[in-house]
MISEKOL-626462 format. One record per atom (N, C-alpha, C): residue in one letter; z, y, x. Coordinates in steps of 0.1 Angstrom, whole numbers, padded with zeros to 4 digits, always signed. Example, Ala and Ser with C-alpha at 12.3 -4.5 7.8 and 13.67 -1.06 7.14 Angstrom:
// MISEKOL-626462
A+0078-0057+0132A+0078-0045+0123A+0078-0033+0132S+0071-0022+0128S+0071-0011+0137S+0079+0000+0129
// end
This chain:
// MISEKOL-626462
M-0572+0079+0181M-0579+0073+0191M-0586+0079+0204M-0576+0071+0213M-0574+0083+0226M-0594+0080+0232E-0598+0074+0231E-0611+0073+0235E-0620+0081+0229L-0614+0083+0218L-0622+0095+0213L-0617+0109+0214A-0607+0110+0216A-0603+0124+0220A-0607+0125+0236L-0609+0116+0243L-0611+0118+0255L-0626+0127+0257I-0633+0116+0246I-0647+0121+0248I-0649+0137+0242R-0642+0136+0229R-0639+0154+0226R-0636+0164+0238T-0628+0161+0247T-0625+0162+0260T-0636+0169+0267L-0644+0157+0270L-0656+0154+0280L-0668+0163+0274M-0668+0169+0262M-0681+0178+0260M-0675+0189+0264N-0665+0194+0270N-0662+0206+0274N-0672+0207+0289K-0682+0217+0291K-0690+0213+0303K-0684+0215+0318E-0674+0223+0315E-0665+0224+0328E-0654+0214+0328F-0648+0212+0320F-0640+0197+0325F-0650+0186+0323Y-0661+0184+0321Y-0667+0171+0324Y-0675+0172+0337E-0679+0183+0347E-0681+0186+0358E-0671+0179+0370R-0658+0184+0362R-0646+0182+0371R-0644+0166+0374H-0650+0160+0362H-0647+0142+0363H-0657+0138+0362K-0670+0138+0363K-0682+0133+0357K-0682+0120+0372G-0693+0113+0370G-0695+0101+0379G-0682+0090+0375I-0682+0092+0391I-0672+0079+0395I-0656+0088+0388R-0657+0093+0387R-0640+0092+0384R-0637+0093+0371C-0651+0093+0363C-0648+0089+0351C-0658+0076+0343P-0651+0059+0351P-0670+0056+0349P-0666+0048+0336D-0676+0044+0333D-0679+0037+0318D-0670+0026+0311K-0666+0017+0323K-0658+0008+0320K-0646+0010+0317I-0640+0023+0313I-0631+0030+0310I-0627+0030+0296F-0642+0029+0290F-0642+0028+0276F-0646+0015+0269T-0642+0010+0255T-0644+0000+0248T-0661+0000+0245K-0666-0011+0240K-0683-0014+0244K-0691-0004+0232D-0686+0000+0220D-0690+0010+0213D-0691+0027+0216T-0681+0028+0223T-0676+0042+0228T-0683+0044+0241R-0683+0030+0247R-0692+0034+0263R-0707+0040+0260K-0710+0040+0248K-0725+0040+0244K-0728+0055+0245I-0713+0057+0234I-0718+0075+0236I-0712+0083+0248K-0706+0073+0254K-0704+0078+0267K-0716+0084+0274Q-0722+0070+0273Q-0736+0070+0283Q-0746+0085+0278A-0745+0084+0264A-0754+0093+0255A-0748+0109+0263L-0735+0110+0264L-0728+0123+0272L-0732+0127+0282D-0735+0118+0287D-0735+0117+0308D-0753+0122+0304N-0762+0114+0295N-0775+0117+0298N-0774+0136+0291A-0769+0135+0280A-0769+0153+0274A-0763+0162+0287M-0751+0162+0295M-0750+0165+0304M-0755+0168+0315Q-0765+0160+0318Q-0778+0162+0327Q-0785+0172+0328D-0786+0171+0314D-0798+0182+0309D-0795+0196+0303Y-0786+0200+0301Y-0779+0208+0295Y-0767+0216+0298K-0768+0227+0300K-0757+0235+0312K-0747+0243+0303T-0746+0238+0289T-0734+0243+0282T-0726+0232+0271D-0711+0236+0266D-0706+0226+0263D-0714+0222+0247L-0708+0210+0246L-0717+0201+0231L-0707+0200+0219T-0713+0202+0211T-0706+0205+0200T-0705+0185+0195T-0699+0183+0181T-0698+0165+0183T-0719+0167+0173S-0720+0177+0166S-0736+0174+0164S-0742+0171+0170D-0741+0181+0180D-0752+0180+0192D-0750+0168+0196L-0742+0154+0197L-0740+0148+0207L-0748+0138+0197E-0741+0137+0183E-0747+0123+0174E-0760+0126+0169A-0770+0139+0171A-0780+0140+0172A-0792+0133+0185L-0783+0135+0198L-0791+0133+0208L-0785+0115+0208F-0774+0114+0204F-0769+0096+0205F-0786+0090+0197F-0781+0094+0186F-0796+0085+0180F-0809+0092+0181S-0813+0100+0190S-0825+0100+0194S-0827+0091+0209F-0818+0088+0215F-0816+0081+0228F-0816+0064+0222N-0812+0060+0210N-0809+0047+0205N-0816+0045+0192Q-0829+0050+0194Q-0840+0045+0180Q-0841+0035+0174S-0835+0019+0184S-0838+0009+0182S-0827-0001+0174L-0816+0009+0174L-0805+0002+0171L-0803+0001+0155T-0798-0013+0150T-0797-0022+0139T-0793-0007+0125T-0800-0013+0112T-0792-0006+0103T-0772-0009+0105S-0770-0018+0106S-0757-0022+0108S-0749-0016+0121N-0758-0014+0127N-0749-0003+0139N-0752+0010+0136K-0761+0014+0133K-0761+0027+0130K-0751+0030+0120E-0743+0023+0112E-0736+0028+0100E-0721+0026+0109V-0722+0016+0122V-0710+0017+0132V-0706+0030+0136Y-0720+0039+0142Y-0717+0050+0151Y-0713+0057+0140R-0720+0059+0131R-0718+0070+0119R-0706+0072+0119T-0700+0059+0114T-0685+0059+0112T-0678+0062+0127L-0681+0064+0137L-0674+0067+0149L-0674+0082+0150F-0689+0088+0151F-0690+0103+0148F-0678+0112+0139S-0682+0106+0128S-0672+0109+0116S-0662+0111+0121R-0651+0098+0129R-0639+0102+0135R-0640+0105+0144L-0648+0108+0157L-0652+0123+0166L-0652+0132+0163T-0657+0136+0149T-0656+0151+0144T-0637+0152+0140K-0632+0142+0139K-0622+0148+0131K-0610+0148+0146E-0613+0142+0154E-0605+0142+0170E-0603+0156+0175Q-0595+0161+0180Q-0588+0174+0187Q-0589+0169+0200P-0597+0178+0212P-0594+0174+0221P-0586+0176+0230M-0581+0165+0241M-0568+0166+0246M-0564+0181+0254N-0552+0182+0255N-0545+0190+0268N-0553+0188+0280T-0560+0195+0283T-0570+0192+0298T-0560+0188+0309Q-0547+0189+0307Q-0541+0185+0321Q-0537+0172+0315I-0529+0169+0305I-0530+0156+0299I-0543+0146+0298A-0555+0149+0297A-0567+0139+0304A-0568+0139+0316E-0569+0148+0322E-0568+0144+0334E-0557+0134+0344E-0545+0134+0339E-0535+0123+0337E-0539+0109+0339V-0543+0111+0322V-0550+0097+0315V-0563+0088+0323L-0572+0098+0326L-0582+0093+0333L-0582+0091+0346S-0570+0093+0351S-0566+0094+0367S-0561+0078+0366K-0553+0076+0354K-0544+0064+0352K-0557+0051+0349L-0570+0056+0337L-0575+0045+0337L-0585+0041+0347F-0585+0050+0357F-0596+0050+0365F-0589+0041+0376Q-0573+0043+0379Q-0573+0034+0385Q-0569+0021+0379Q-0567+0016+0370Q-0566+0006+0363Q-0581-0004+0366V-0594+0003+0362V-0604+0000+0364V-0608-0003+0381V-0602+0001+0389V-0603+0000+0405V-0595-0013+0405G-0586-0011+0398G-0572-0023+0403G-0580-0038+0402E-0584-0035+0387E-0592-0051+0381E-0600-0055+0391E-0610-0048+0394E-0621-0049+0405E-0615-0056+0417V-0603-0050+0425V-0596-0058+0433V-0590-0072+0431A-0588-0074+0418A-0578-0086+0414A-0589-0094+0414N-0601-0091+0405N-0609-0101+0405N-0617-0108+0418L-0619-0099+0432L-0620-0102+0444L-0611-0108+0449G-0599-0105+0448G-0588-0114+0452G-0589-0126+0443F-0593-0127+0433F-0596-0145+0429F-0606-0151+0431D-0616-0141+0435D-0626-0149+0443D-0623-0155+0463Y-0615-0142+0467Y-0610-0152+0480Y-0601-0162+0480V-0596-0160+0464V-0586-0173+0466V-0588-0185+0462N-0600-0183+0457N-0611-0197+0453N-0620-0202+0458G-0622-0195+0469G-0631-0196+0481G-0644-0193+0478T-0647-0187+0466T-0661-0186+0465T-0666-0168+0470A-0656-0161+0477A-0661-0149+0483A-0658-0154+0498N-0670-0150+0507N-0663-0154+0522N-0665-0143+0527S-0667-0134+0528S-0669-0118+0533S-0662-0108+0528L-0654-0100+0539L-0648-0084+0535L-0656-0077+0530E-0673-0078+0533E-0683-0067+0523E-0678-0066+0513P-0677-0071+0502P-0674-0067+0487P-0662-0057+0485M-0649-0060+0495M-0642-0049+0498M-0644-0041+0502R-0650-0037+0512R-0657-0023+0519R-0661-0017+0508K-0671-0020+0501K-0676-0019+0494K-0668-0010+0482I-0657-0018+0475I-0649-0012+0466I-0647-0001+0472L-0641+0000+0488L-0634+0013+0493L-0643+0024+0492D-0654+0018+0495D-0663+0034+0503D-0670+0038+0486A-0668+0032+0480A-0672+0035+0463A-0662+0044+0460Y-0647+0043+0457Y-0634+0046+0454Y-0627+0054+0462Q-0626+0051+0476Q-0613+0055+0481Q-0614+0072+0480D-0628+0082+0480D-0624+0098+0480D-0618+0099+0464D-0619+0091+0450D-0615+0096+0439D-0604+0088+0436F-0598+0083+0442F-0586+0071+0441F-0572+0083+0435T-0574+0091+0444T-0560+0096+0445T-0557+0105+0433P-0543+0101+0428P-0543+0105+0413P-0538+0122+0415N-0545+0127+0402N-0543+0142+0402N-0527+0148+0401L-0524+0158+0409L-0511+0161+0409L-0510+0176+0406K-0504+0179+0398K-0498+0192+0396K-0484+0200+0407I-0493+0208+0412I-0486+0212+0427I-0479+0223+0423E-0465+0224+0423E-0461+0241+0426E-0452+0245+0435W-0462+0252+0442W-0457+0254+0458W-0446+0263+0459D-0436+0259+0464D-0424+0272+0468D-0429+0282+0471D-0418+0289+0465D-0418+0304+0467D-0414+0312+0477I-0423+0315+0486I-0419+0322+0499I-0422+0335+0502S-0422+0346+0488S-0422+0362+0488S-0412+0363+0496F-0411+0375+0499F-0400+0382+0507F-0388+0382+0501D-0385+0389+0492D-0375+0386+0485D-0365+0375+0482T-0377+0364+0481T-0365+0346+0479T-0361+0346+0493L-0371+0348+0508L-0365+0347+0516L-0352+0353+0521L-0357+0369+0520L-0342+0376+0525L-0327+0368+0514K-0330+0367+0504K-0319+0360+0495K-0315+0349+0500A-0324+0340+0506A-0319+0327+0513A-0313+0331+0524S-0317+0340+0531S-0308+0344+0541S-0293+0343+0545E-0292+0352+0528E-0279+0358+0529E-0269+0344+0524V-0274+0333+0518V-0266+0320+0514V-0268+0309+0528Q-0273+0312+0534Q-0278+0304+0544Q-0260+0303+0551S-0257+0313+0549S-0238+0308+0555S-0229+0316+0546Q-0228+0313+0534Q-0223+0312+0525Q-0206+0309+0523W-0201+0300+0533W-0188+0298+0532W-0186+0300+0549K-0175+0309+0553K-0176+0311+0570K-0166+0305+0573F-0166+0301+0586F-0158+0293+0596F-0142+0307+0594N-0134+0298+0592N-0120+0309+0596N-0115+0307+0612I-0121+0301+0620I-0119+0305+0633I-0125+0317+0639P-0118+0326+0643P-0129+0341+0646P-0138+0333+0657S-0138+0327+0668S-0143+0327+0682S-0157+0319+0673L-0154+0309+0667L-0164+0302+0659L-0173+0307+0647K-0168+0315+0639K-0177+0328+0631K-0180+0338+0640R-0179+0337+0650R-0187+0348+0656R-0200+0341+0664K-0198+0328+0664K-0216+0322+0668K-0219+0310+0659V-0213+0305+0652V-0217+0300+0636V-0212+0307+0626E-0218+0314+0622E-0213+0321+0611E-0209+0314+0596G-0216+0302+0592G-0213+0297+0579G-0217+0287+0578I-0217+0282+0568I-0226+0269+0562I-0230+0270+0547S-0236+0262+0538S-0240+0266+0526S-0244+0251+0519G-0246+0249+0505G-0255+0237+0499G-0267+0236+0505G-0267+0223+0507G-0281+0215+0514G-0277+0215+0527H-0267+0219+0534H-0263+0217+0546H-0258+0204+0551F-0261+0198+0565F-0251+0185+0570F-0248+0186+0582I-0236+0185+0586I-0232+0188+0596I-0222+0176+0599I-0223+0176+0612I-0216+0165+0620I-0204+0169+0625V-0195+0165+0628V-0186+0169+0634V-0177+0156+0643G-0176+0155+0654G-0173+0142+0663G-0163+0145+0675A-0158+0137+0675A-0143+0141+0683A-0137+0122+0690R-0131+0120+0699R-0121+0108+0703R-0113+0109+0692P-0107+0100+0695P-0092+0093+0684P-0084+0101+0688N-0071+0108+0682N-0058+0117+0685N-0067+0131+0690T-0078+0136+0687T-0084+0143+0694T-0079+0158+0681G-0079+0154+0668G-0077+0166+0659G-0092+0169+0649K-0098+0157+0646K-0106+0154+0637K-0101+0160+0621T-0093+0152+0619T-0087+0154+0603T-0079+0171+0602S-0073+0178+0613S-0067+0187+0616S-0080+0198+0613F-0088+0195+0616F-0101+0204+0619F-0107+0208+0605H-0109+0194+0597H-0113+0199+0582H-0106+0203+0574A-0089+0200+0579A-0078+0204+0568A-0079+0220+0572S-0081+0226+0586S-0074+0240+0586S-0088+0246+0583S-0100+0241+0589S-0117+0250+0582S-0115+0253+0568I-0112+0242+0557I-0107+0245+0544I-0093+0253+0535A-0085+0245+0544A-0067+0253+0539A-0063+0258+0543A-0065+0266+0560A-0057+0276+0564A-0063+0285+0560P-0055+0296+0562P-0058+0315+0562P-0072+0313+0560N-0079+0322+0551N-0095+0327+0556N-0101+0315+0557G-0102+0303+0549G-0107+0290+0551G-0115+0289+0539F-0125+0281+0538F-0133+0274+0530F-0128+0277+0514A-0114+0271+0511A-0108+0268+0497A-0103+0281+0493H-0101+0292+0503H-0097+0302+0499H-0110+0313+0497Q-0121+0309+0502Q-0135+0320+0495Q-0135+0313+0484G-0134+0306+0477G-0136+0295+0462G-0146+0286+0466A-0149+0281+0474A-0155+0269+0479A-0151+0257+0471K-0152+0251+0459K-0147+0234+0455K-0152+0226+0468C-0135+0222+0474C-0136+0213+0484C-0135+0198+0479M-0143+0193+0484M-0138+0173+0479M-0137+0165+0489V-0128+0157+0495V-0123+0151+0509V-0120+0137+0505L-0133+0131+0512L-0133+0112+0509L-0130+0112+0520C-0118+0102+0522C-0110+0094+0537C-0111+0084+0535N-0115+0075+0540N-0112+0058+0542N-0107+0056+0559E-0103+0065+0563E-0092+0062+0580E-0081+0059+0577E-0076+0074+0575E-0059+0076+0572E-0058+0075+0559D-0044+0067+0554D-0038+0075+0542D-0035+0088+0536Y-0046+0087+0522Y-0053+0099+0520Y-0036+0107+0513I-0022+0104+0519I-0009+0110+0514I-0007+0117+0529R-0014+0110+0541R-0011+0118+0553R-0024+0128+0553V-0035+0127+0550V-0042+0136+0548V-0041+0151+0542A-0036+0146+0527A-0030+0156+0518A-0021+0162+0526A-0012+0159+0534A+0000+0165+0540A-0007+0180+0551R-0015+0169+0556R-0023+0182+0564R-0029+0194+0555Y-0034+0190+0550Y-0033+0200+0535Y-0027+0211+0535L-0017+0207+0528L-0005+0212+0530L-0001+0221+0540C+0001+0219+0551C+0005+0222+0561C-0003+0235+0570A-0017+0234+0568A-0023+0239+0565A-0025+0254+0562A-0024+0250+0546A-0023+0259+0535A-0011+0268+0537S+0002+0261+0539S+0011+0268+0543S+0013+0276+0553S+0008+0270+0565S+0007+0275+0580S+0024+0271+0581M+0028+0263+0580M+0041+0253+0584M+0040+0239+0584S+0053+0242+0594S+0052+0224+0596S+0060+0215+0584L+0059+0204+0583L+0063+0199+0574L+0080+0199+0576E+0088+0201+0587E+0101+0205+0585E+0104+0218+0582E+0095+0226+0585E+0094+0240+0580E+0094+0242+0559I+0085+0233+0555I+0081+0232+0539I+0095+0225+0533N+0100+0213+0540N+0110+0209+0534N+0123+0219+0533A+0125+0230+0545A+0134+0241+0545A+0133+0249+0535N+0119+0255+0529N+0114+0264+0522N+0104+0262+0516Q+0104+0254+0503Q+0096+0243+0493Q+0090+0261+0487S+0099+0269+0482S+0093+0275+0473S+0076+0287+0481L+0083+0289+0489L+0073+0294+0502L+0058+0288+0501A+0061+0277+0506A+0055+0268+0512A+0042+0263+0498M+0050+0259+0482M+0048+0258+0469M+0037+0270+0468S+0037+0281+0470S+0033+0292+0466S+0019+0292+0475R+0024+0296+0486R+0010+0294+0493R+0000+0282+0493Y+0005+0271+0489Y-0005+0260+0488Y-0010+0264+0476S-0007+0268+0463S-0011+0269+0449S-0021+0278+0455K-0020+0286+0465K-0033+0293+0460K-0050+0286+0466V-0048+0275+0468V-0059+0266+0474V-0059+0254+0467R-0048+0250+0460R-0049+0237+0453R-0061+0235+0445K-0065+0243+0434K-0072+0240+0424K-0082+0240+0433N-0088+0242+0445N-0100+0245+0450N-0105+0227+0456I-0093+0216+0459I-0093+0209+0466I-0090+0195+0459T-0097+0188+0460T-0095+0172+0457T-0098+0162+0469I-0087+0155+0468I-0088+0145+0476I-0088+0127+0475I-0090+0119+0478I-0092+0108+0470I-0095+0100+0482D-0090+0087+0479D-0088+0075+0491D-0103+0068+0489S-0110+0067+0499S-0121+0062+0495S-0125+0047+0504T-0113+0041+0512T-0117+0030+0513T-0125+0018+0508S-0135+0010+0518S-0143+0001+0511S-0156+0007+0498K-0154+0023+0497K-0166+0029+0491K-0178+0032+0501D-0192+0030+0492D-0204+0031+0501D-0208+0044+0497L-0219+0050+0501L-0227+0060+0498L-0230+0060+0485A-0238+0049+0479A-0241+0053+0465A-0227+0055+0457W-0215+0053+0460W-0205+0055+0450W-0204+0072+0457V-0205+0075+0471V-0200+0089+0473V-0212+0097+0465E-0223+0096+0461E-0233+0103+0456E-0229+0101+0443S-0224+0090+0437S-0218+0096+0418S-0210+0103+0415I-0197+0101+0426I-0186+0109+0427I-0190+0125+0428I-0200+0131+0440I-0202+0141+0440I-0214+0145+0428K-0221+0137+0421K-0229+0143+0410K-0219+0146+0399Q-0213+0137+0399Q-0201+0143+0388Q-0193+0152+0390D-0189+0153+0399D-0176+0166+0404D-0184+0178+0408E-0197+0179+0415E-0205+0192+0418E-0196+0200+0421P-0191+0193+0439P-0183+0201+0449P-0193+0213+0454D-0188+0223+0463D-0192+0232+0475D-0197+0223+0490I-0185+0222+0491I-0182+0210+0506I-0179+0195+0504V-0185+0188+0508V-0172+0176+0511V-0174+0172+0524I-0163+0166+0526I-0159+0160+0537I-0159+0145+0537I-0166+0140+0542I-0168+0125+0547I-0160+0117+0559D-0149+0111+0556D-0139+0111+0571D-0139+0095+0569I-0142+0089+0574I-0151+0088+0587I-0166+0086+0577G-0177+0093+0583G-0192+0090+0575G-0192+0074+0580D-0193+0076+0594D-0200+0060+0594D-0195+0047+0586K-0182+0048+0583K-0174+0037+0569K-0182+0035+0561F-0187+0049+0556F-0194+0046+0543F-0210+0037+0543A-0213+0034+0556A-0229+0029+0557A-0229+0016+0552P-0241+0016+0544P-0244+0000+0542P-0249-0007+0555K-0243-0018+0559K-0250-0023+0569K-0262-0030+0565T-0275-0023+0568T-0286-0030+0562T-0296-0036+0575S-0287-0035+0586S-0292-0044+0602S-0281-0046+0610D-0286-0055+0618D-0275-0057+0631D-0274-0046+0637K-0283-0039+0637K-0280-0024+0647K-0278-0014+0641S-0267-0008+0649S-0257+0002+0641S-0265+0013+0640D-0277+0016+0649D-0281+0028+0654D-0290+0031+0642V-0296+0018+0638V-0308+0016+0627V-0301+0020+0614Y-0289+0017+0609Y-0282+0017+0596Y-0274+0027+0597L-0271+0035+0607L-0261+0048+0607L-0273+0058+0604K-0286+0059+0609K-0297+0071+0604K-0299+0064+0593E-0302+0053+0586E-0308+0056+0569E-0293+0064+0565A-0281+0061+0567A-0273+0065+0561A-0273+0080+0559A-0278+0083+0573A-0273+0098+0578A-0286+0103+0568I-0300+0098+0566I-0306+0104+0557I-0306+0106+0544Y-0297+0096+0541Y-0291+0092+0528Y-0279+0103+0523A-0270+0105+0533A-0262+0120+0536A-0269+0132+0530R-0280+0133+0541R-0288+0146+0540R-0297+0148+0528N-0299+0135+0521N-0307+0142+0512N-0298+0145+0496I-0284+0139+0501I-0276+0137+0490I-0267+0153+0491A-0268+0161+0503A-0265+0173+0505A-0275+0185+0499K-0289+0179+0503K-0299+0188+0496K-0301+0186+0482Q-0296+0175+0474Q-0300+0174+0458Q-0291+0179+0448Y-0280+0178+0459Y-0266+0184+0450Y-0264+0198+0455N-0271+0201+0461N-0267+0216+0468N-0253+0218+0472C-0247+0211+0484C-0234+0208+0488C-0238+0206+0502A-0224+0211+0509A-0225+0212+0525A-0214+0197+0525V-0224+0191+0531V-0220+0177+0535V-0213+0174+0549I-0199+0171+0552I-0200+0175+0567I-0190+0157+0568W-0195+0155+0579W-0196+0138+0582W-0191+0138+0598M-0176+0132+0588M-0170+0134+0606M-0171+0117+0613S-0171+0121+0625S-0175+0113+0633S-0164+0108+0647Q-0166+0092+0648Q-0161+0092+0660Q-0172+0093+0675L-0164+0097+0685L-0171+0096+0697L-0170+0084+0704N-0179+0081+0711N-0179+0067+0721N-0168+0069+0731A-0163+0058+0738A-0157+0055+0753A-0161+0068+0765E-0172+0070+0763E-0179+0078+0774E-0176+0091+0774A-0168+0095+0758A-0169+0110+0758A-0151+0112+0762E-0141+0099+0767E-0131+0100+0769E-0128+0109+0783G-0117+0115+0781G-0114+0126+0792G-0125+0139+0797R-0137+0138+0791R-0145+0146+0790R-0141+0159+0783V-0144+0168+0789V-0149+0182+0777V-0158+0185+0777R-0172+0184+0784R-0185+0184+0782R-0188+0171+0775V-0190+0174+0761V-0196+0159+0753V-0205+0168+0750D-0217+0156+0745D-0230+0160+0737D-0230+0149+0727Q-0242+0150+0723Q-0242+0143+0707Q-0246+0130+0710S-0249+0126+0724S-0256+0110+0728S-0244+0104+0727M-0232+0108+0723M-0218+0105+0725M-0211+0097+0710L-0220+0102+0700L-0216+0100+0685L-0213+0085+0687E-0206+0076+0680E-0202+0063+0679E-0213+0056+0672G-0219+0047+0682G-0226+0037+0675G-0242+0040+0666S-0243+0056+0676S-0259+0062+0671S-0263+0065+0686R-0281+0064+0682R-0287+0068+0694R-0290+0087+0690T-0303+0088+0685T-0307+0097+0682T-0307+0097+0667G-0309+0090+0657G-0312+0089+0648G-0302+0099+0638K-0287+0093+0643K-0277+0101+0630K-0281+0115+0634A-0279+0120+0649A-0277+0132+0651A-0291+0140+0644A-0304+0134+0645A-0315+0138+0643A-0317+0146+0627E-0308+0137+0619E-0309+0147+0607E-0300+0158+0604A-0290+0160+0616A-0275+0170+0611A-0289+0186+0614D-0279+0196+0602D-0283+0210+0604D-0274+0213+0620L-0263+0209+0619L-0250+0214+0629L-0245+0204+0634I-0243+0199+0650I-0234+0192+0651I-0221+0198+0662L-0210+0196+0657L-0198+0205+0661L-0190+0191+0669L-0187+0192+0677L-0182+0183+0685L-0164+0188+0697V-0157+0181+0690V-0141+0185+0692V-0137+0179+0711A-0130+0185+0720A-0128+0179+0731A-0115+0181+0732R-0108+0177+0740R-0095+0180+0748R-0099+0177+0763N-0085+0187+0771N-0086+0185+0783N-0083+0170+0787P-0088+0164+0800P-0079+0151+0803P-0066+0150+0806I-0059+0139+0802I-0047+0139+0803I-0044+0133+0816T-0035+0141+0824T-0032+0140+0840T-0022+0133+0842D-0014+0128+0857D-0003+0121+0855D+0009+0139+0855E+0006+0149+0858E+0010+0160+0858E+0017+0165+0843S+0009+0157+0833S+0013+0164+0816S+0023+0162+0816E+0034+0174+0813E+0043+0169+0806E+0046+0167+0791E+0039+0179+0784E+0033+0178+0773E+0021+0178+0767E+0018+0176+0756E+0008+0176+0750E+0000+0195+0754D-0015+0189+0757D-0022+0202+0756D-0027+0208+0746R-0024+0217+0739R-0030+0221+0726R-0046+0227+0726Q-0050+0228+0738Q-0064+0239+0739Q-0074+0226+0735R-0085+0231+0729R-0094+0224+0721R-0106+0231+0725H-0117+0219+0725H-0129+0230+0730H-0141+0223+0720L-0147+0230+0713L-0158+0230+0702L-0171+0231+0711V-0177+0220+0709V-0190+0220+0719V-0202+0219+0704I-0210+0231+0703I-0219+0231+0695I-0231+0225+0703A-0234+0209+0698A-0246+0203+0704A-0256+0204+0696K-0259+0205+0686K-0271+0210+0677K-0269+0221+0667N-0276+0231+0668N-0273+0240+0657N-0285+0246+0652K-0293+0239+0639K-0303+0251+0632K-0301+0258+0618L-0289+0265+0624L-0285+0274+0616L-0290+0287+0621T-0287+0296+0613T-0289+0312+0615T-0284+0316+0630G-0295+0321+0638G-0287+0322+0654G-0292+0312+0661G-0289+0300+0658G-0290+0288+0666G-0282+0287+0679W-0272+0297+0679W-0264+0292+0693W-0256+0278+0697H-0259+0277+0707H-0253+0264+0715H-0243+0273+0729G-0235+0261+0725G-0222+0261+0738G-0207+0258+0734T-0198+0262+0741T-0187+0258+0740T-0174+0271+0737I-0170+0266+0726I-0158+0275+0720I-0147+0272+0724H-0137+0278+0726H-0126+0274+0731H-0111+0279+0724C-0105+0272+0719C-0095+0277+0713C-0081+0264+0710N-0074+0269+0700N-0059+0258+0700N-0057+0252+0690L-0049+0241+0694L-0048+0234+0676L-0031+0232+0677D-0027+0240+0665D-0014+0237+0660D-0013+0226+0655G-0010+0211+0659G-0007+0197+0654G+0002+0197+0644E+0011+0209+0642E+0024+0205+0637E+0017+0216+0621R+0008+0225+0621R+0005+0231+0611R-0011+0227+0608S-0015+0219+0616S-0029+0212+0613S-0038+0226+0610Q-0037+0232+0620Q-0044+0244+0623Q-0054+0251+0633Y-0066+0252+0636Y-0073+0254+0647Y-0070+0271+0648L-0065+0278+0661L-0061+0291+0665L-0070+0295+0677V-0073+0308+0679V-0077+0316+0687V-0067+0313+0696
// end
C-alpha cells in the first residue's frame, strides 16, 4: 500500500524534516492513514531521532485513547501491515509526494473555480490565500545533473568544434570548420553558386566527405539529378564533357566519396520529415536546400514562421549531433552587391539569423555592360560567427562553375 510505504519513509527523521508541513499535507492520505500521519507529526516535534513502527504504534494509541474497540482493531491491523512495509527509495518518495501535493492544490483550485462559476465566491482573496500558502512549495522536485565543465572536457570539446574542415584554404584559415550541433546558414542570390558551394564543400578534394563525414543532401529546388551531377563534377574535378570523355577516371574519383553522400528529392516535405530521416540515417552533415521551403507556414508573416523553423532546425542539429547547413536565398536588396549582410536573408528579419552559429553569404561582382563573359570571382562574407575564433569579414575566391568547385 503506497500510503503505508510513505509513512515508513517519513519515519526517517532526515527525510521527514525535508518534507514536513505543507509539503506533505494530511489531505494526501485517506482517513485512517491520516490519523497515523498526525501521530507521526506530533512525535517528530517531540523527538530528534528516527522512529520505529513499535514507537509510532505506542505513541498513536497514547494519543487516541478514546478509540472504540472496533477502531482499535482497525488500527492494529494497519500497524501490522505497516511493520511489513519497506520504506520507499527516497528519490521515488520525493517524486510521489510532489505529485500528490500538486494534486491536493489542484483540487483546492478546482473547487474554488466551481465556486466562482456558480457565483458563491465573489472575491479573489481565497485564491490569493492558496497562492500565499502553496507557491513556495509547489515547484516539483527535480533531479538535476549539472553539465561537465571540467578542464579535460572543455579541452576535448574545443578540439571537436572544428571536426569537419572547409576545403577552401582562404576560408579554412578564418573559419576552421564545423561539427555536430552547429546550425549554419548559407545565403546567396539566385544563380550565384549556392548548390556549387555545398557540392564543393562536401565532394571536392579534401571536402567533408573525403574527411569521412556522412553527408545528407535534401534538395527541394533543383531536380536531384542536376544536384547529383554537380557533386559528380566536384568529386572528379571534371566538367560533364570531360567526364563523358574519360568515364573511368571520373568514376574512380567519384567512388572515393560516393559512400559518404546521399541525395534525395525533398519537394513538398517539411521539417518533421527532415527530423525523421535524420534520426533514421544519423548523418554528420545535412544540407537543407532550400531551407525556407521546409518551413511550415504557421503564420501569415514569413519572419515569424521562418524563425520557428530555424529554431526547429537548430534543435535538430543539437539533438542528433549533426551539422545542419540551411541554404537560403538573399532578397532583392542584395542584387548586384558585394557587401551583403544577414539582414538580406529572404523573408526574415532577425529571427532566422539569430539561431545560426555561422552565417556565410556568397556574393558576386555586379554585372556591367562591359562584361563579356561570366565573372568567376566570388566573395564569401562571414556575417555571423560564433565558432572558434569568431572571425568576421570577406574572403575572395573563384568559382569553377563547370566543375562545381570553389577555388582560391
